[in-house]
C-alpha positions as CSV (number, residue, x, y, z in Angstrom):
1,X,57.5,-199.2,-78.3
2,X,59.6,-200.2,-81.3
3,X,62.9,-201.8,-80.3
4,X,66.0,-199.9,-81.5
5,X,67.7,-201.9,-84.2
6,X,71.2,-202.9,-83.3
7,X,74.1,-202.4,-85.7
8,X,77.9,-202.6,-85.9
9,X,79.3,-199.1,-85.8
10,X,81.5,-197.7,-88.6
11,X,84.6,-197.6,-86.3
12,X,84.3,-201.3,-85.4
13,X,83.9,-202.3,-89.1
14,X,86.9,-200.3,-90.0
15,X,89.0,-201.7,-87.1
16,X,88.0,-205.3,-87.8
17,X,88.9,-205.1,-91.5
18,X,92.1,-203.4,-90.7
19,X,93.2,-206.1,-88.2
20,X,92.2,-208.9,-90.6
21,X,94.2,-207.4,-93.4
22,X,97.1,-206.9,-91.0
23,X,97.4,-210.4,-89.7
24,X,98.1,-212.0,-93.1
25,X,101.1,-209.8,-94.0
26,X,102.5,-209.9,-90.5
27,X,102.3,-213.7,-90.4
28,X,104.0,-213.8,-93.8
29,X,106.7,-211.3,-92.8
30,X,107.2,-213.2,-89.5
31,X,107.7,-216.5,-91.3
32,X,110.1,-215.0,-93.8
33,X,112.0,-213.2,-91.1
34,X,112.2,-216.5,-89.1
35,X,113.5,-218.5,-92.0
36,X,116.0,-215.8,-92.9
37,X,117.2,-215.5,-89.3
38,X,117.6,-219.3,-89.0
39,X,119.6,-219.4,-92.2
40,X,121.6,-216.4,-91.1
41,X,122.3,-218.0,-87.7
42,X,123.5,-221.2,-89.4
43,X,125.7,-219.3,-91.8
44,X,127.0,-217.0,-89.1
45,X,127.7,-220.0,-86.8
46,X,129.7,-221.7,-89.5
47,X,131.5,-218.5,-90.3
48,X,132.3,-218.1,-86.6
49,X,133.5,-221.7,-86.3
50,X,135.6,-221.3,-89.4
51,X,137.0,-218.1,-88.0
52,X,137.9,-219.8,-84.7
53,X,139.5,-222.7,-86.7
54,X,141.4,-220.2,-88.7
55,X,142.7,-218.6,-85.4
56,X,143.8,-222.1,-84.2
57,X,145.4,-222.8,-87.6
58,X,147.3,-219.5,-87.3
59,X,148.4,-220.3,-83.8
60,X,149.7,-223.7,-84.9
61,X,151.3,-222.2,-88.0
62,X,153.0,-219.6,-85.9
63,X,154.6,-222.3,-83.7
64,X,155.5,-224.3,-86.7
65,X,157.1,-221.3,-88.3
66,X,158.9,-220.5,-85.1
67,X,160.5,-224.0,-85.1
68,X,161.3,-223.6,-88.8
69,X,163.0,-220.3,-88.0
70,X,165.4,-222.2,-85.7
71,X,166.4,-224.5,-88.5
72,X,166.7,-221.6,-90.8
73,X,169.3,-220.0,-88.4
74,X,171.4,-223.2,-88.9
75,X,170.5,-223.8,-92.6
76,X,171.6,-220.4,-93.8
77,X,174.6,-220.0,-91.4
78,X,177.7,-219.8,-93.7
79,X,180.0,-219.7,-90.6
80,X,178.6,-223.1,-89.5
81,X,179.3,-224.6,-92.9
82,X,182.8,-223.1,-93.0
83,X,183.6,-224.3,-89.5
84,X,182.6,-227.9,-90.3
85,X,184.3,-228.0,-93.8
86,X,187.8,-228.2,-92.2
87,X,188.8,-231.7,-91.0
88,X,191.7,-230.7,-88.7
89,X,192.4,-232.9,-85.7
90,X,193.5,-231.7,-82.4
91,X,193.3,-228.2,-81.1
92,X,191.3,-226.7,-84.0
93,X,188.5,-229.1,-83.7
94,X,188.3,-228.6,-79.9
95,X,188.5,-224.8,-80.3
96,X,185.7,-224.9,-82.9
97,X,183.5,-227.0,-80.6
98,X,184.0,-224.8,-77.6
99,X,184.2,-221.3,-79.1
100,X,181.6,-221.6,-81.8
101,X,179.5,-224.7,-82.1
102,X,178.4,-225.0,-78.4
103,X,177.5,-221.2,-78.1
104,X,175.7,-221.4,-81.4
105,X,173.6,-224.4,-80.3
106,X,172.9,-222.8,-76.9
107,X,171.7,-219.6,-78.6
108,X,169.5,-221.5,-80.9
109,X,167.7,-223.5,-78.2
110,X,167.3,-220.4,-76.0
111,X,165.8,-218.3,-78.8
112,X,162.6,-220.3,-78.4
113,X,160.1,-219.8,-75.6
114,X,159.2,-223.5,-75.7
115,X,161.0,-226.7,-74.6
116,X,162.8,-228.1,-77.6
117,X,165.5,-230.8,-78.1
118,X,168.0,-229.8,-80.8
119,X,170.0,-232.6,-82.4
120,X,172.7,-231.7,-84.9
121,X,174.2,-234.6,-87.0
122,X,177.5,-233.6,-88.7
123,X,179.7,-235.4,-91.3
124,X,182.9,-233.9,-89.8
125,X,184.0,-236.7,-87.4
126,X,187.0,-234.7,-86.2
127,X,184.6,-232.6,-84.1
128,X,183.8,-234.4,-80.8
129,X,180.2,-235.4,-80.0
130,X,178.2,-233.8,-77.3
131,X,175.1,-235.7,-76.1
132,X,173.1,-236.9,-73.1
133,X,171.9,-240.3,-72.2
134,X,168.1,-240.3,-71.8
135,X,167.4,-243.9,-72.7
136,X,163.9,-244.9,-71.5
137,X,162.6,-241.4,-70.8
138,X,161.2,-238.4,-72.6
139,X,164.1,-236.3,-73.8
140,X,162.0,-233.1,-73.3
141,X,161.8,-233.7,-69.6
142,X,165.2,-232.1,-69.5
143,X,163.7,-228.9,-70.9
144,X,165.6,-227.1,-73.6
145,X,168.8,-228.9,-74.6
146,X,171.0,-229.6,-77.6
147,X,173.1,-232.6,-78.8
148,X,175.9,-232.9,-81.3
149,X,176.3,-236.3,-83.1
150,X,178.2,-237.7,-86.0
151,X,176.0,-238.4,-89.0
152,X,177.1,-242.0,-89.2
153,X,174.8,-242.7,-86.3
154,X,171.7,-242.2,-88.4
155,X,172.9,-243.5,-91.8
156,X,171.0,-246.7,-91.4
157,X,167.8,-245.2,-90.1
158,X,164.8,-245.7,-92.4
159,X,163.6,-242.1,-91.8
160,X,167.0,-240.8,-92.8
161,X,167.5,-242.9,-95.9
162,X,164.0,-242.3,-97.0
163,X,164.3,-238.5,-96.6
164,X,163.1,-236.6,-99.8
165,X,165.5,-235.4,-102.4
166,X,166.9,-232.0,-101.5
167,X,165.4,-228.8,-102.9
168,X,167.4,-225.9,-101.6
169,X,165.6,-223.9,-98.9
170,X,162.4,-225.9,-99.2
171,X,162.9,-229.6,-98.3
172,X,162.0,-230.3,-94.7
173,X,159.7,-232.8,-93.0
174,X,157.6,-233.0,-89.8
175,X,157.6,-236.7,-88.6
176,X,157.4,-238.8,-85.5
177,X,160.5,-240.8,-85.6
178,X,162.2,-243.3,-83.2
179,X,160.5,-242.8,-79.8
180,X,158.6,-239.6,-80.6
181,X,155.2,-241.3,-80.8
182,X,155.5,-242.9,-77.4
183,X,156.2,-239.6,-75.7
184,X,153.8,-237.5,-77.7
185,X,156.6,-235.6,-79.5
186,X,157.2,-234.7,-83.1
187,X,160.4,-233.7,-84.9
188,X,161.2,-231.2,-87.7
189,X,163.9,-232.8,-89.9
190,X,166.1,-230.9,-92.3
191,X,169.4,-231.3,-94.1
192,X,172.2,-228.7,-93.7
193,X,173.6,-227.6,-97.1
194,X,177.0,-226.2,-97.8
195,X,176.8,-223.5,-100.5
196,X,180.5,-223.1,-100.9
197,X,179.9,-224.2,-104.5
198,X,176.7,-222.3,-105.2
199,X,175.9,-224.3,-108.3
200,X,176.2,-227.7,-106.5
201,X,175.5,-227.3,-102.8
202,X,176.4,-230.4,-100.8
203,X,175.1,-231.6,-97.5
204,X,177.3,-231.3,-94.5
205,X,174.9,-232.4,-91.7
206,X,171.4,-233.0,-90.6
207,X,169.3,-231.2,-88.0
208,X,166.4,-232.5,-85.9
209,X,164.3,-230.3,-83.6
210,X,161.9,-232.2,-81.3
211,X,158.9,-230.5,-79.7
212,X,155.9,-231.6,-77.8
213,X,152.8,-232.1,-79.9
214,X,150.8,-230.7,-77.0
215,X,152.8,-227.5,-77.3
216,X,152.1,-227.1,-81.0
217,X,148.4,-227.8,-80.4
218,X,148.0,-225.8,-77.2
219,X,145.3,-223.6,-78.8
220,X,143.2,-226.7,-79.8
221,X,140.6,-226.5,-77.0
222,X,136.9,-227.2,-77.0
223,X,136.1,-224.2,-74.8
224,X,136.6,-221.9,-77.9
225,X,133.4,-223.4,-79.4
226,X,129.9,-224.0,-78.3
227,X,129.2,-226.1,-75.2
228,X,129.4,-229.8,-75.8
229,X,131.7,-229.4,-78.8
230,X,134.6,-231.7,-79.7
231,X,137.7,-230.5,-81.4
232,X,140.4,-232.8,-82.6
233,X,143.5,-233.3,-84.8
234,X,143.9,-236.3,-87.1
235,X,147.1,-237.2,-89.1
236,X,147.4,-238.3,-92.7
237,X,146.4,-241.8,-91.6
238,X,143.2,-240.5,-90.0
239,X,144.5,-241.4,-86.6
240,X,143.4,-239.0,-83.8
241,X,146.6,-237.5,-82.3
242,X,144.9,-234.8,-80.2
243,X,141.4,-234.5,-78.7
244,X,139.6,-231.9,-76.7
245,X,135.9,-232.3,-75.8
246,X,133.3,-230.7,-73.5
247,X,132.1,-234.3,-73.0
248,X,134.8,-235.9,-70.9
249,X,133.4,-239.4,-71.9
250,X,134.3,-239.0,-75.5
251,X,137.2,-241.2,-76.6
252,X,139.2,-241.0,-79.9
253,X,137.6,-244.2,-81.2
254,X,134.2,-242.6,-80.8
255,X,135.0,-239.7,-83.2
256,X,133.7,-241.6,-86.2
257,X,130.3,-242.0,-84.5
258,X,130.1,-238.2,-84.0
259,X,130.2,-237.6,-87.7
260,X,126.5,-238.0,-88.2
261,X,123.4,-235.9,-88.7
262,X,123.3,-235.1,-85.0
263,X,126.4,-233.0,-85.3
264,X,127.7,-230.1,-87.4
265,X,131.2,-231.0,-88.5
266,X,133.7,-228.5,-90.0
267,X,137.3,-229.4,-91.0
268,X,140.3,-227.3,-91.9
269,X,143.7,-228.5,-93.1
270,X,146.9,-227.9,-91.2
271,X,149.1,-228.0,-94.3
272,X,152.5,-227.5,-92.7
273,X,152.0,-230.8,-90.7
274,X,149.8,-232.6,-93.2
275,X,147.2,-232.8,-90.5
276,X,143.5,-232.0,-90.4
277,X,141.8,-229.8,-87.7
278,X,138.1,-230.7,-87.1
279,X,135.3,-229.7,-84.8
280,X,132.0,-231.4,-84.1
281,X,129.2,-229.3,-82.6
282,X,126.0,-230.9,-81.5
283,X,123.0,-229.7,-83.5
284,X,120.9,-229.4,-80.3
285,X,123.2,-226.5,-79.3
286,X,122.5,-224.8,-82.5
287,X,118.8,-225.5,-82.1
288,X,118.8,-223.6,-78.8
289,X,119.8,-220.4,-80.7
290,X,117.2,-221.2,-83.4
291,X,114.6,-221.7,-80.7
292,X,115.5,-218.3,-79.2
293,X,115.0,-216.8,-82.7
294,X,111.7,-218.5,-83.0
295,X,110.6,-217.2,-79.6
296,X,111.8,-213.7,-80.5
297,X,110.1,-213.8,-83.9
298,X,106.8,-214.9,-82.3
299,X,107.1,-212.2,-79.7
300,X,107.9,-209.5,-82.3
301,X,105.0,-210.6,-84.4
302,X,102.6,-210.5,-81.4
303,X,104.0,-207.0,-80.5
304,X,103.5,-205.9,-84.1
305,X,100.0,-207.2,-84.2
306,X,99.3,-205.6,-80.9
307,X,100.9,-202.3,-82.0
308,X,99.1,-202.2,-85.3
309,X,95.9,-203.3,-83.7
310,X,96.2,-200.3,-81.3
311,X,97.1,-198.1,-84.3
312,X,94.1,-199.5,-86.1
313,X,91.9,-198.7,-83.1
314,X,93.3,-195.2,-83.0
315,X,92.8,-194.8,-86.8
316,X,89.3,-196.2,-86.8
317,X,88.6,-194.1,-83.7
318,X,89.9,-191.0,-85.5
319,X,87.6,-191.6,-88.5
320,X,84.7,-192.8,-86.4
321,X,85.0,-189.6,-84.3
322,X,84.7,-187.6,-87.4
323,X,81.6,-189.5,-88.4
324,X,80.2,-189.2,-84.8
325,X,80.8,-185.4,-84.9
326,X,78.9,-185.2,-88.2
327,X,76.0,-187.3,-86.7
328,X,76.2,-185.1,-83.5
329,X,75.8,-181.9,-85.6
330,X,72.9,-183.4,-87.5
331,X,71.2,-184.4,-84.3
332,X,71.8,-180.9,-82.9
333,X,70.2,-179.4,-86.0
334,X,67.3,-181.8,-85.6
335,X,66.9,-180.7,-82.0
336,X,67.0,-177.0,-83.0
337,X,70.6,-176.1,-82.0
338,X,72.0,-174.5,-85.1
339,X,75.2,-173.1,-83.6
340,X,77.3,-176.2,-83.7
341,X,79.9,-176.2,-86.4
342,X,82.5,-178.7,-87.8
343,X,86.1,-177.9,-88.6
344,X,88.3,-180.4,-90.4
345,X,91.8,-179.9,-91.7
346,X,92.7,-180.8,-95.2
347,X,90.6,-181.1,-98.3
348,X,89.1,-184.5,-98.1
349,X,85.5,-185.7,-98.1
350,X,85.1,-185.0,-94.4
351,X,86.1,-181.4,-94.9
352,X,83.6,-181.0,-97.8
353,X,80.8,-182.6,-95.7
354,X,81.7,-180.2,-92.8
355,X,81.6,-177.2,-95.1
356,X,78.2,-178.3,-96.5
357,X,76.8,-178.8,-93.0
358,X,78.2,-175.5,-91.8
359,X,76.7,-173.7,-94.7
360,X,73.4,-175.4,-94.0
361,X,73.6,-174.3,-90.4
362,X,74.4,-170.7,-91.4
363,X,71.5,-170.6,-93.8
364,X,69.1,-172.0,-91.3
365,X,70.5,-169.6,-88.6
366,X,70.1,-166.6,-90.9
367,X,66.5,-167.4,-91.4
368,X,65.8,-167.1,-87.7
369,X,68.3,-164.2,-87.2
370,X,65.6,-161.6,-87.9
371,X,63.4,-163.0,-85.1
372,X,66.5,-163.0,-82.8
373,X,67.3,-159.4,-83.7
374,X,63.7,-158.3,-83.1
375,X,64.0,-159.5,-79.6
376,X,67.3,-157.7,-79.1
377,X,65.7,-154.3,-78.4
378,X,63.4,-155.9,-75.9
379,X,66.4,-157.5,-74.2
380,X,68.3,-154.2,-74.2
381,X,65.3,-152.5,-72.7
382,X,65.2,-155.0,-70.0
383,X,68.9,-154.5,-69.3
384,X,68.4,-150.7,-69.3
385,X,65.7,-151.2,-66.7
386,X,68.0,-153.3,-64.6
387,X,70.8,-150.7,-64.9
388,X,68.3,-148.1,-63.9
389,X,67.6,-150.1,-60.8
390,X,71.3,-150.2,-60.0
391,X,71.9,-146.5,-60.4
392,X,69.4,-145.3,-57.8
393,X,71.2,-147.5,-55.3
394,X,74.5,-145.9,-56.2
395,X,72.8,-142.4,-56.1
396,X,71.4,-143.2,-52.6
397,X,74.8,-144.2,-51.3
398,X,76.4,-141.1,-52.8
399,X,73.9,-138.8,-51.2
400,X,74.5,-140.5,-47.9
401,X,78.2,-139.8,-48.3
402,X,77.5,-136.2,-49.1
403,X,75.3,-135.8,-46.0
404,X,78.0,-137.3,-43.9
405,X,80.6,-134.9,-45.4
406,X,78.2,-131.9,-44.7
407,X,78.0,-132.9,-41.1
408,X,81.7,-132.6,-40.8
409,X,82.0,-129.5,-42.9
410,X,83.9,-131.0,-45.7
411,X,82.8,-128.5,-48.3
412,X,85.6,-129.1,-50.8
413,X,84.9,-132.9,-50.7
414,X,81.2,-132.2,-51.1
415,X,81.9,-130.0,-54.2
416,X,84.2,-132.7,-55.7
417,X,81.6,-135.5,-55.1
418,X,78.7,-133.5,-56.6
419,X,80.9,-132.5,-59.6
420,X,81.9,-136.2,-60.0
421,X,78.2,-137.3,-59.8
422,X,77.2,-134.9,-62.4
423,X,80.0,-136.1,-64.8
424,X,79.2,-139.7,-64.0
425,X,75.5,-139.4,-64.9
426,X,76.3,-137.3,-67.9
427,X,78.5,-140.1,-69.2
428,X,76.0,-142.8,-68.1
429,X,73.1,-141.2,-70.0
430,X,75.3,-140.7,-73.1
431,X,72.3,-139.4,-75.1
432,X,70.7,-142.8,-74.7
433,X,73.2,-144.7,-76.8
434,X,74.2,-148.3,-76.0
435,X,77.5,-148.1,-77.9
436,X,80.2,-145.6,-76.8
437,X,83.9,-145.0,-77.6
438,X,86.3,-147.0,-75.5
439,X,87.8,-143.7,-74.3
440,X,84.5,-142.6,-72.8
441,X,84.0,-145.9,-71.1
442,X,87.4,-145.4,-69.5
443,X,86.5,-141.8,-68.5
444,X,83.3,-143.2,-67.0
445,X,85.0,-145.7,-64.7
446,X,87.7,-143.1,-63.9
447,X,84.9,-140.7,-62.7
448,X,83.3,-143.5,-60.7
449,X,86.6,-144.2,-58.9
450,X,87.2,-140.5,-58.3
451,X,83.9,-140.4,-56.5
452,X,84.8,-143.5,-54.4
453,X,88.2,-142.1,-53.6
454,X,86.5,-139.2,-51.8
455,X,84.8,-141.7,-49.7
456,X,87.7,-144.2,-49.1
457,X,90.5,-141.6,-49.3
458,X,93.9,-143.4,-48.9
459,X,92.3,-146.8,-48.4
460,X,91.7,-147.0,-52.2
461,X,94.5,-146.8,-54.8
462,X,94.0,-147.1,-58.5
463,X,95.9,-147.0,-61.8
464,X,95.3,-147.4,-65.5
465,X,97.5,-149.3,-68.1
466,X,95.9,-148.5,-71.5
467,X,97.2,-149.4,-74.9
468,X,96.6,-146.3,-77.1
469,X,95.6,-148.5,-80.0
470,X,92.3,-149.4,-78.5
471,X,91.0,-145.9,-78.1
472,X,89.9,-145.6,-81.7
473,X,87.2,-148.3,-81.2
474,X,83.8,-148.5,-79.7
475,X,82.3,-150.7,-76.9
476,X,79.1,-151.5,-75.1
477,X,78.7,-149.0,-72.3
478,X,79.0,-149.7,-68.6
479,X,81.1,-152.8,-68.9
480,X,83.9,-151.7,-66.4
481,X,82.1,-149.8,-63.7
482,X,80.0,-152.7,-62.4
483,X,83.2,-154.7,-61.7
484,X,84.8,-151.8,-59.8
485,X,81.6,-151.5,-57.8
486,X,81.7,-155.3,-57.0
487,X,85.3,-155.0,-55.8
488,X,84.4,-152.2,-53.4
489,X,81.3,-154.0,-52.1
490,X,82.6,-157.6,-51.8
491,X,86.4,-157.8,-52.2
492,X,87.5,-155.1,-49.7
493,X,89.2,-156.5,-46.7
494,X,92.0,-155.1,-44.6
495,X,93.2,-151.5,-44.5
496,X,93.6,-150.8,-48.3
497,X,92.7,-152.2,-51.7
498,X,94.4,-151.6,-55.0
499,X,92.5,-151.7,-58.3
500,X,94.3,-151.8,-61.7
501,X,92.5,-151.5,-65.1
502,X,94.3,-152.5,-68.3
503,X,93.2,-152.4,-71.9
504,X,95.3,-154.0,-74.7
505,X,94.9,-154.9,-78.3
506,X,94.8,-158.7,-78.5
507,X,94.7,-161.0,-81.6
508,X,91.0,-161.6,-81.4
509,X,89.9,-158.2,-80.1
510,X,90.2,-155.7,-77.2
511,X,91.0,-157.3,-73.9
512,X,90.1,-155.3,-70.7
513,X,91.3,-156.5,-67.3
514,X,90.1,-155.3,-63.9
515,X,92.6,-156.5,-61.3
516,X,92.3,-156.2,-57.5
517,X,94.2,-157.6,-54.5
518,X,91.1,-158.2,-52.5
519,X,89.8,-161.2,-50.7
520,X,89.4,-163.4,-53.8
521,X,86.9,-166.2,-54.6
522,X,86.7,-169.9,-54.9
523,X,86.1,-171.8,-58.1
524,X,82.6,-172.8,-56.8
525,X,81.8,-169.1,-56.3
526,X,82.9,-168.3,-59.8
527,X,80.7,-171.1,-61.1
528,X,77.7,-169.8,-59.2
529,X,78.3,-166.3,-60.5
530,X,77.8,-167.4,-64.1
531,X,74.8,-169.5,-63.3
532,X,71.5,-167.8,-64.0
533,X,70.2,-168.9,-60.6
534,X,73.5,-168.1,-58.9
535,X,74.4,-165.9,-56.0
536,X,73.2,-162.3,-55.8
537,X,76.6,-160.8,-56.0
538,X,77.1,-162.1,-59.5
539,X,74.2,-160.2,-61.0
540,X,76.3,-157.3,-62.3
541,X,78.9,-159.7,-63.8
542,X,76.2,-161.7,-65.6
543,X,74.6,-158.5,-66.7
544,X,77.8,-157.4,-68.5
545,X,78.5,-160.9,-69.9
546,X,75.0,-161.2,-71.3
547,X,75.0,-157.8,-72.9
548,X,78.4,-158.5,-74.6
549,X,77.3,-161.9,-75.9
550,X,74.0,-160.5,-77.1
551,X,75.8,-157.8,-79.0
552,X,78.8,-159.7,-80.3
553,X,78.3,-163.4,-80.0
554,X,79.2,-166.3,-77.7
555,X,83.0,-166.1,-78.4
556,X,83.2,-162.8,-76.4
557,X,82.3,-161.9,-72.9
558,X,83.6,-162.1,-69.3
559,X,86.1,-164.6,-67.7
560,X,87.1,-164.6,-64.0
561,X,90.4,-165.8,-62.5
562,X,90.7,-165.6,-58.7
563,X,92.5,-167.1,-55.6
564,X,91.4,-166.7,-52.0
565,X,93.5,-164.2,-50.1
566,X,95.4,-163.1,-53.3
567,X,92.8,-161.3,-55.5
568,X,90.7,-161.5,-58.6
569,X,91.3,-160.7,-62.3
570,X,88.3,-160.0,-64.5
571,X,89.0,-160.4,-68.3
572,X,86.5,-158.7,-70.7
573,X,86.9,-159.4,-74.4
574,X,85.1,-157.5,-77.2
575,X,85.8,-157.4,-80.9
576,X,87.4,-154.6,-82.9
577,X,84.5,-152.5,-84.4
578,X,83.2,-149.0,-84.9
579,X,79.7,-147.8,-84.1
580,X,79.1,-147.1,-87.9
581,X,79.8,-150.8,-88.7
582,X,77.2,-151.9,-86.2
583,X,74.6,-149.4,-87.7
584,X,75.5,-150.4,-91.3
585,X,75.1,-154.1,-90.5
586,X,71.5,-153.7,-89.4
587,X,72.0,-153.2,-85.6
588,X,69.9,-150.6,-83.7
589,X,71.0,-147.7,-81.6
590,X,69.8,-147.5,-78.0
């Protein structure tokens, strides 16, 4: 025996080529997306850091501006200049100090929400000094307080003599003077100008507001940045004046070592103080985010490859199924089954192939149709013989019923049954025709039920529900009565049974339904009924189904729906046609 040659199917070839062509662009897109994401992370990280630095700058600027606002309240106070312009000894000076200067200084220090030390140096020596002795301790330990000195106390101080030339409303300076550095303080220094002569303002005093550097830099914290970051402030001499680090072991002298390739460093100026705000973030922290992006990118690429591979399998399966269907139809034709057909949507090559194969099947089927039709009369004759075998059984039962009625003297019922039998057989004979109008078929089953009602009396109820549109068409005869007979023989249980017959105009043809509320059937019983070697009770059903299919094709016939204890519905479908159409198309009349 010749061994069957192995080959790779069309579907696998299509799928493999699809996957190979997919991996290259997915890998390229993945690499591009990874590099873009990494660059975006770095850019976004820098932007976030700069944004955080900007917030810190704004916070520092706000506190600096708040301190400057306090000096503005003194700098632009005309009443203060007027009060200190007069050099009167005695009561006036004391009254000025008590009623104006002290309340003004108190209001100034209490208008801030931070601890400040306000020192006012005046040229008017007639005003008594007010000050505290805090030698050897941080002046801000007292909290908010003010002092009033004569300006001669600071004339020899280097920071005063070297103070920049006055530019009205602009000149001021933040410096650590005297003991500020030792206590972590810084002072805002500013002249006070008398504008009594607007063209030539003259100084009448000097103001110094001392604050804690820690208060100004309260927002400079490492926890606002990535874990392990170090944020610090350096002055104009590059000395570290404030440091906050996630690594508690970092010292100010180590900052220079952090400015290397292992850290991302970003600096921003604090212009008001002439300081620089800087942050150092370990690169390994940034690499953690990049590693996450790398993992996500690989995962997404794998998901994409898996998804598109599945899509490729579905796509290749879709096309391979089309090819398999074509091969299946060709094999069916080869084995002699010419009834298989293909149906593809669209107007592609597969549709053209299916049309060609369908036409070929039709042509081949047409060639053997004549042989098939020649056997149709023989088959109809056989079915007539089978029907003739059924009718004597029904006639025997009817005569038995008439005999029983005669014994009881039921003359009117005998007359009705005999009349019904005559009408029933007249309609059954139907001049030997196989095709009859739908209306006559309904009259035939009505006559049969009338006969049975004489026998069953009130135990049998019946009603019709007929769409008048179907009455103008023809049908194969004796397709309803066998089902009613089956119901009475096999479905009757209990005291009564109700039978309902409907006929409606469906989309594909006329649909008859014979519905009962009898004992019902199982799915296995229904399967055996339609089996040629099935149970005996299914003979009449198969008889009707075969005659309809012989006459109209396999898309028409009988369907059964049933549930035990509920009842059964028989659905019979035939096409719309008239007897003349059947005759003109070459059919024969029984």
